[in-house]
Legacy VTK file of the C-alpha trace (Angstrom):
# vtk DataFile Version 3.0
C-alpha trace
ASCII
DATASET POLYDATA
POINTS 357 float
40.521 52.891 45.500
42.209 54.913 48.275
40.087 57.896 49.268
43.086 60.222 49.097
43.009 59.863 45.310
39.570 61.485 45.287
40.700 64.579 47.185
41.506 67.694 45.206
42.362 71.272 46.028
40.538 74.501 45.270
43.425 76.833 44.519
42.001 79.520 42.245
44.660 82.213 42.459
45.519 84.348 39.437
48.219 83.235 37.011
50.596 85.990 38.155
49.737 86.009 41.853
53.264 85.798 43.260
54.696 88.172 40.650
51.991 90.758 41.319
52.467 90.429 45.074
56.189 91.162 44.741
55.499 94.183 42.544
53.051 95.688 45.012
55.490 95.319 47.921
58.177 96.983 45.788
55.864 99.910 44.971
54.915 100.262 48.643
58.605 100.474 49.555
59.197 103.065 46.822
56.157 105.139 47.837
56.931 104.939 51.554
60.527 106.046 50.952
59.359 109.051 48.945
56.704 109.792 51.553
59.144 109.783 54.473
61.673 111.821 52.495
59.101 114.520 51.671
57.776 114.760 55.222
61.259 114.935 56.764
62.550 117.430 54.179
59.421 119.520 54.526
59.835 119.799 58.289
63.548 120.559 58.014
63.135 123.248 55.344
59.768 124.530 56.495
57.956 123.558 53.299
54.271 122.800 53.837
53.998 121.749 50.174
56.459 118.926 50.773
54.754 117.879 54.011
51.297 117.921 52.424
52.398 115.866 49.431
54.131 113.393 51.740
50.987 112.788 53.769
48.977 112.560 50.551
51.265 109.762 49.376
50.741 107.999 52.698
47.059 107.477 51.862
47.978 105.660 48.655
50.666 103.630 50.447
48.066 102.581 53.015
45.616 101.553 50.311
48.295 99.529 48.531
49.091 97.830 51.829
45.558 96.407 51.687
46.434 95.005 48.266
49.709 93.464 49.419
48.225 91.884 52.558
45.365 90.430 50.500
47.885 88.767 48.169
49.819 87.414 51.140
46.777 86.066 52.975
45.212 84.558 49.849
48.430 82.734 49.019
49.024 81.397 52.516
45.415 80.284 53.003
44.858 78.991 49.460
44.585 75.382 50.652
42.671 76.093 53.853
39.525 73.897 53.730
37.451 76.502 55.611
37.277 78.460 52.325
34.816 76.438 50.241
36.066 77.683 46.885
39.522 78.822 47.921
40.781 82.370 48.383
40.777 83.500 44.757
38.096 86.156 45.354
39.962 87.755 48.245
41.672 90.020 45.730
38.280 91.300 44.578
37.313 92.001 48.186
40.555 93.939 48.690
39.990 95.743 45.397
36.503 96.753 46.526
37.839 98.117 49.840
40.650 99.939 48.056
38.164 101.460 45.602
36.229 102.884 48.564
39.453 104.493 49.812
40.041 105.884 46.315
36.543 107.387 46.337
37.242 109.054 49.689
40.488 110.488 48.313
38.559 111.910 45.337
36.057 113.446 47.744
38.798 115.036 49.848
40.599 116.421 46.794
37.351 117.871 45.461
36.421 119.413 48.824
39.858 120.945 49.343
39.774 122.351 45.806
36.396 124.002 46.421
37.747 125.532 49.632
40.678 126.940 47.642
38.213 128.721 45.345
36.679 130.456 48.347
39.969 131.069 50.153
42.904 131.330 47.715
46.344 130.737 49.217
49.725 132.051 48.166
51.640 129.454 46.149
55.393 129.025 45.967
55.371 127.960 42.316
58.966 126.766 41.849
58.912 124.640 44.994
55.438 123.237 44.298
56.379 122.333 40.713
59.518 120.544 41.916
57.460 118.501 44.400
54.867 117.626 41.743
57.543 116.542 39.243
59.267 114.348 41.849
55.944 112.776 42.804
55.071 112.204 39.149
58.378 110.404 38.526
57.749 108.021 41.432
54.184 107.403 40.281
55.203 106.650 36.700
57.769 104.116 37.889
55.152 102.574 40.177
52.566 102.475 37.376
55.058 100.677 35.127
55.660 98.063 37.837
51.948 97.561 38.501
50.668 97.528 34.923
48.745 94.303 34.498
49.822 92.491 31.334
47.016 89.915 31.458
45.725 91.159 28.114
48.737 89.498 26.484
47.982 86.192 28.193
44.236 86.052 27.688
44.117 83.981 24.526
43.505 80.282 24.571
46.394 77.930 23.958
44.304 74.943 23.063
45.328 72.967 26.100
48.925 74.119 26.300
50.098 75.319 29.675
51.031 78.879 30.567
54.644 79.053 31.576
55.034 75.299 31.577
52.115 74.664 33.932
48.626 73.701 32.906
45.286 74.472 34.516
42.333 72.133 34.436
38.800 72.009 35.696
37.652 69.923 38.620
34.640 68.017 37.367
32.253 66.296 39.738
30.097 63.389 38.586
26.782 63.415 40.380
24.671 60.314 40.006
22.048 60.191 37.297
18.512 59.688 38.501
17.444 56.356 37.092
20.715 55.713 35.278
23.985 54.599 36.776
26.906 56.952 36.213
29.857 55.336 34.510
33.405 55.937 35.664
35.527 58.328 33.692
39.059 57.039 33.909
42.351 58.111 32.426
41.624 61.818 32.640
44.351 64.241 33.555
44.198 65.692 37.067
45.442 69.104 38.144
45.494 70.741 41.559
45.127 74.388 40.396
48.430 75.254 41.991
50.026 75.043 38.593
51.536 71.547 38.900
50.157 68.716 36.816
49.795 65.119 37.942
49.852 61.900 36.014
46.519 60.727 34.602
44.638 58.327 36.845
41.135 56.992 37.296
38.741 58.442 39.857
35.714 56.248 39.357
32.567 58.388 39.630
34.615 61.440 40.539
36.905 62.791 37.878
38.976 65.757 36.867
38.908 66.901 33.280
41.635 68.542 31.282
40.819 71.532 29.113
42.357 74.573 27.580
44.468 76.713 29.849
42.347 78.896 32.105
42.081 82.336 30.591
43.689 84.757 33.041
41.055 87.281 34.123
41.607 90.783 35.310
43.334 90.908 38.696
41.198 93.512 40.447
43.530 93.558 43.432
46.418 94.662 41.220
44.116 96.996 39.313
43.195 98.803 42.539
46.860 99.458 43.341
47.456 100.578 39.754
44.551 103.030 39.940
45.929 104.508 43.161
49.276 105.335 41.598
47.569 106.536 38.415
45.331 108.788 40.494
48.396 110.236 42.184
50.097 110.657 38.798
47.013 112.387 37.408
46.905 114.888 40.260
50.621 115.554 39.731
50.163 116.202 35.997
47.176 118.479 36.548
49.035 120.292 39.326
52.090 120.842 37.116
49.918 122.285 34.317
48.039 124.538 36.733
51.217 125.696 38.484
52.982 126.478 35.208
49.998 128.496 34.013
49.748 130.197 37.399
53.432 131.141 37.436
53.290 132.539 33.882
49.865 134.156 33.715
48.976 134.499 37.396
45.906 132.236 37.062
45.629 131.122 40.685
42.081 129.840 40.078
43.421 127.163 37.712
45.023 125.198 40.560
41.739 124.401 42.401
39.966 124.000 39.043
42.383 121.242 38.073
41.823 119.735 41.511
38.088 119.440 40.806
38.767 117.887 37.381
41.147 115.367 38.935
38.645 114.512 41.673
35.924 113.790 39.101
38.205 111.540 37.040
39.385 109.635 40.115
35.775 109.243 41.280
34.917 107.741 37.889
37.793 105.246 38.175
36.699 104.396 41.694
33.101 103.745 40.657
34.248 101.517 37.794
36.333 99.389 40.183
33.581 99.296 42.820
31.067 98.101 40.247
33.342 95.446 38.746
34.493 93.970 42.055
31.027 94.256 43.583
29.475 92.181 40.791
32.075 89.469 41.330
31.593 89.465 45.104
27.833 88.916 44.814
28.275 86.289 42.052
26.406 88.363 39.471
25.985 86.765 36.073
27.241 89.918 34.332
30.832 88.727 34.638
30.209 85.219 33.225
27.444 85.710 30.646
29.663 84.602 27.744
30.658 81.411 29.551
27.007 80.667 30.346
26.110 80.996 26.673
28.972 78.706 25.634
27.881 76.035 28.127
24.321 76.120 26.781
25.526 75.945 23.182
27.639 72.869 23.879
25.088 70.959 25.965
21.580 71.736 24.785
19.962 69.737 21.965
16.300 69.052 21.096
16.450 66.084 23.508
18.673 67.643 26.199
17.898 70.820 28.099
19.711 72.606 30.900
17.189 73.072 33.706
19.515 74.761 36.194
22.755 76.591 35.465
24.963 78.458 37.923
28.256 80.009 36.808
30.340 82.287 38.992
33.894 83.569 39.278
36.054 82.013 41.991
39.328 83.767 41.163
41.132 85.667 38.398
40.687 83.545 35.270
38.831 80.829 37.201
35.097 80.097 37.103
32.923 77.403 38.660
29.731 75.931 37.220
26.854 73.712 38.336
24.920 72.253 35.408
21.663 70.321 35.779
20.550 68.535 32.611
17.174 66.964 31.806
17.367 64.506 28.922
15.331 61.848 27.180
18.500 59.852 26.555
20.570 60.046 29.770
24.325 59.650 29.481
26.939 59.494 32.257
27.991 62.938 33.583
31.427 62.303 32.055
29.830 62.523 28.598
28.631 66.078 29.243
31.836 67.080 30.985
33.760 66.089 27.900
31.661 68.530 25.881
32.784 71.325 28.191
36.376 70.134 28.462
37.851 72.831 26.227
36.104 75.847 27.705
38.734 78.354 28.775
38.376 79.574 32.349
36.071 76.787 33.543
38.028 75.477 36.525
35.408 73.701 38.641
32.444 71.784 37.240
29.570 69.796 38.733
27.126 67.976 36.446
23.764 66.430 37.353
21.729 64.384 34.884
18.001 63.722 35.245
16.192 61.418 32.793
12.756 62.523 31.552
10.068 60.754 29.587
10.102 61.178 25.830
LINES 1 358
357 0 1 2 3 4 5 6 7 8 9 10 11 12 13 14 15 16 17 18 19 20 21 22 23 24 25 26 27 28 29 30 31 32 33 34 35 36 37 38 39 40 41 42 43 44 45 46 47 48 49 50 51 52 53 54 55 56 57 58 59 60 61 62 63 64 65 66 67 68 69 70 71 72 73 74 75 76 77 78 79 80 81 82 83 84 85 86 87 88 89 90 91 92 93 94 95 96 97 98 99 100 101 102 103 104 105 106 107 108 109 110 111 112 113 114 115 116 117 118 119 120 121 122 123 124 125 126 127 128 129 130 131 132 133 134 135 136 137 138 139 140 141 142 143 144 145 146 147 148 149 150 151 152 153 154 155 156 157 158 159 160 161 162 163 164 165 166 167 168 169 170 171 172 173 174 175 176 177 178 179 180 181 182 183 184 185 186 187 188 189 190 191 192 193 194 195 196 197 198 199 200 201 202 203 204 205 206 207 208 209 210 211 212 213 214 215 216 217 218 219 220 221 222 223 224 225 226 227 228 229 230 231 232 233 234 235 236 237 238 239 240 241 242 243 244 245 246 247 248 249 250 251 252 253 254 255 256 257 258 259 260 261 262 263 264 265 266 267 268 269 270 271 272 273 274 275 276 277 278 279 280 281 282 283 284 285 286 287 288 289 290 291 292 293 294 295 296 297 298 299 300 301 302 303 304 305 306 307 308 309 310 311 312 313 314 315 316 317 318 319 320 321 322 323 324 325 326 327 328 329 330 331 332 333 334 335 336 337 338 339 340 341 342 343 344 345 346 347 348 349 350 351 352 353 354 355 356
């Protein structure tokens, strides 16, 4: 058999990678336009409120640029063999970096708010409210564009493809110790790029079809979404504080709302840092359900899993290495078939070791 038939790709990008990339670039363009407009108008009309808000938006635009470049690089390098399991986790790395930036923004907002308590400044309420409303409108539009709809796609389709394309797991037959592995032919092969191939035999190396990979949370998109939501939150809190200040003269409410906003943004940041960090270090927290399902489908009184590694390699894509000790050894293809319908299992290696009864 030609060796090229045994070669497969490790493209573990999220189901909506290209769509999400386009949305982020669109939001960056929208944010940058608003940013430049505020800075220019502020300098022309002598409004420090406009200038300050413009530079504040620049921090979020810069953070979203990390998101966009991560999408671009991951897509272009998806088939680069130097990346052992593809570039699917690059979005989590970008999300982690962006979450750090979000934490710094929360810290700066909190610090500036505390300084305002000690040194109150005169506020031009009508102008400041107008700026906050304009910023809120841009942020709401951006949030709508960036809202991840993966929750509507997360259910299993029993082997049916998403959007006309199907995803399948790479399954690797490793030889059985003391028992010859049998070929698993006629199994459907997929390259993870979303295009299916005709079924063909691979001998000891096979690819197994299974239910469509469950799209996981795209933490790269989530980081951009949290940035615009953080900006929207500060705008809402500012509008409330400014309205109260203009009506009742409560100048202290403006920095107080700043502290509240900083704490909420810090909480969002920590949540994203924790989630992406666990994925980056291959923690089992993110795949515990899949581990349990693998054990349930494989283990019997005569067959035990002696070594199990499951980790996320991209949004909605997980890899697994399963070592099985059994009194009645079967070919690896037998055990792969048991796992064939597990949603989200995109790369599988099975090793079988016979043991004495």
